[in-house]
C-alpha positions as a printed Julia matrix, in Angstrom:
206×3 Matrix{Float64}:
 23.91  124.95  138.76
 27.43  123.02  137.91
 30.18  125.08  137.21
 32.93  122.72  136.95
 33.88  119.07  137.22
 36.87  117.07  138.05
 38.16  113.45  138.47
 40.14  112.59  141.48
 41.49  108.87  142.45
 38.73  107.37  139.89
 35.88  109.16  141.27
 33.94  111.87  139.66
 32.82  115.27  141.17
 30.61  118.18  140.23
 31.15  121.49  141.77
 27.99  123.53  142.16
 28.17  127.49  141.82
 28.94  129.12  145.22
 30.49  126.13  146.4
 34.26  126.16  147.2
 36.13  124.46  144.51
 38.78  122.18  145.85
 42.46  123.68  145.8
 45.86  122.33  146.65
 45.09  122.24  150.16
 41.88  120.01  149.65
 43.95  117.51  147.61
 46.65  117.56  150.19
 44.02  116.58  152.78
 42.41  114.14  150.48
 45.65  112.05  150.59
 44.83  111.38  154.02
 41.03  111.6   154.76
 40.64  107.76  153.81
 42.86  106.85  156.91
 40.36  107.67  159.37
 38.2   104.68  160.53
 34.72  104.34  161.98
 32.19  107.09  162.68
 33.63  109.7   160.87
 32.54  113.69  160.87
 33.57  116.08  158.45
 32.96  119.92  159.16
 32.81  122.22  155.9
 32.24  119.47  153.54
 32.07  121.62  150.44
 31.56  119.5   147.33
 31.81  116.32  149.59
 35.57  115.25  148.16
 36.85  114.43  151.71
 33.68  112.58  152.81
 32.99  110.6   149.84
 36.69  109.63  149.7
 36.64  108.38  153.06
 33.29  106.56  152.39
 34.21  105.02  149.44
 37.62  103.81  150.88
 35.91  102.26  154.16
 32.82  100.84  153.09
 32.51   99.88  157.05
 32.67  103.72  158.05
 29.6   105.75  158.7
 30.18  109.5   157.48
 28.51  112.52  158.2
 29.25  115.57  156.23
 28.44  119.07  157.63
 28.34  122.72  156.18
 27.16  126.03  156.67
 26.49  126.48  153.17
 23.15  124.82  151.92
 24.34  124.66  148.36
 27.64  122.7   149.79
 25.23  120.16  151.33
 23.34  119.64  148.07
 26.46  119.4   146.24
 28.0   116.75  148.56
 24.61  114.82  148.43
 24.86  115.04  144.8
 28.57  113.62  144.43
 27.97  110.84  146.71
 24.9   109.91  144.8
 27.01  110.32  141.25
 29.81  107.84  143.02
 27.1   105.41  144.51
 27.92  106.33  148.14
 25.68  104.45  150.46
 27.52  105.04  153.61
 27.58  109.16  153.89
 24.87  111.7   154.7
 25.09  115.27  154.79
 23.46  118.25  157.04
 23.49  121.92  157.13
 25.26  122.98  160.26
 27.26  126.02  161.43
 30.53  124.2   162.58
 29.06  121.87  165.28
 25.57  123.74  165.83
 23.54  120.81  164.21
 25.68  117.88  164.52
 23.96  115.33  166.64
 25.46  114.76  170.25
 27.38  111.66  169.92
 31.11  111.08  169.86
 32.89  110.4   166.72
 36.16  108.16  165.96
 37.39  110.86  163.36
 36.69  114.62  162.4
 38.2   115.91  159.19
 38.14  120.07  158.87
 39.63  122.26  156.39
 38.65  125.5   157.58
 38.36  129.03  156.32
 41.66  130.4   157.24
 42.29  133.4   155.02
 42.67  136.85  157.02
 39.8   138.71  155.78
 39.18  142.63  155.94
 35.41  143.86  155.52
 36.33  145.05  152.16
 37.27  141.64  151.07
 34.26  139.92  152.52
 32.28  137.85  149.27
 28.76  138.73  148.99
 27.67  135.09  148.53
 27.81  131.73  150.18
 31.45  130.89  148.84
 32.75  133.5   151.28
 32.26  131.05  154.14
 34.95  128.79  152.42
 37.49  131.76  152.47
 36.68  134.22  155.36
 38.76  133.61  158.6
 37.9   137.05  160.12
 40.37  139.65  160.42
 43.35  137.38  161.72
 42.25  134.13  160.13
 41.46  132.34  163.35
 37.96  133.25  163.89
 36.67  129.97  162.7
 39.79  127.96  163.6
 39.47  129.24  167.06
 35.88  128.4   167.56
 36.62  124.77  166.1
 39.35  123.97  168.42
 36.97  124.94  171.29
 34.37  122.7   170.35
 35.81  119.67  168.69
 36.79  117.8   172.01
 33.14  117.52  173.08
 32.44  115.35  169.68
 35.65  113.27  169.77
 36.19  109.93  171.31
 39.0   109.47  173.83
 41.08  107.66  171.2
 39.79  109.57  168.13
 41.82  111.67  166.04
 41.23  114.89  163.67
 42.58  115.67  160.34
 43.45  119.77  160.16
 44.53  121.89  157.74
 46.48  124.79  159.15
 48.12  127.74  157.01
 51.23  129.59  158.0
 48.73  132.88  157.3
 47.03  132.64  160.54
 49.49  131.93  163.62
 49.93  128.29  163.51
 52.01  128.52  166.74
 48.5   129.57  168.44
 47.25  126.41  167.39
 49.92  124.21  168.74
 49.93  125.79  171.8
 46.05  125.72  172.46
 45.95  121.97  171.72
 49.48  121.4   173.99
 47.71  123.07  176.86
 44.9   120.86  176.57
 47.03  117.5   176.41
 46.47  117.01  172.52
 49.18  115.85  170.49
 49.86  117.07  167.12
 51.66  115.47  164.12
 52.4   117.05  160.82
 51.5   114.57  158.11
 52.23  116.66  155.17
 53.92  120.29  154.4
 54.06  122.4   151.34
 54.93  125.68  150.76
 52.96  128.08  148.34
 53.65  131.4   146.76
 52.37  133.36  149.73
 51.83  130.62  152.52
 52.75  127.0   153.91
 50.03  124.63  154.3
 50.38  121.78  156.88
 47.87  118.87  157.28
 47.82  118.11  160.96
 46.68  114.97  162.72
 45.5   115.75  166.24
 44.86  113.23  168.97
 44.83  112.54  172.63
 48.31  110.92  174.07
 46.28  107.75  174.42
 45.49  107.33  170.78
 49.36  107.52  170.06
 49.96  104.77  172.4
């Protein structure tokens, strides 16, 4: 069941087969995920790296990780137990579909953002981690339309944005709805540029 293992910031993680193994974008995001305080939600938890890091860095936090891939949920539970995490739990959910109707202080999301044609679709669960639809924005746009219903007025979102799927559309959508965006980190790769965005309301920045 375990396809690989790695150590990060003193924590040990296993990655199950058919679960997205953390890449550069995941490790970029992981530098900031511990900063969110309070009641935290991670969408697309994968092997659990962000949720586990947030939980172990903030013992007073309550962390809920969600993933459409049931194997990812099992993987996250495994890694939370492996690292003796008591303040995180995980559920199977397509974005917010099974998330309890409550407001969170912080939300973390590294979306599937690769533009994907029908011929490029993978046949197993791991496809969920990559496939962003024809323009790479299918899941991104769905998340942007919904996250405000689950975020406290002074809450914050950590979000991974790729240059491959029209980041200006993300900025325009958020600005039109009075959300503020701060770029926490930016790094060019061979075929794209990755940004770690902090999204919050104007009141949260005051």
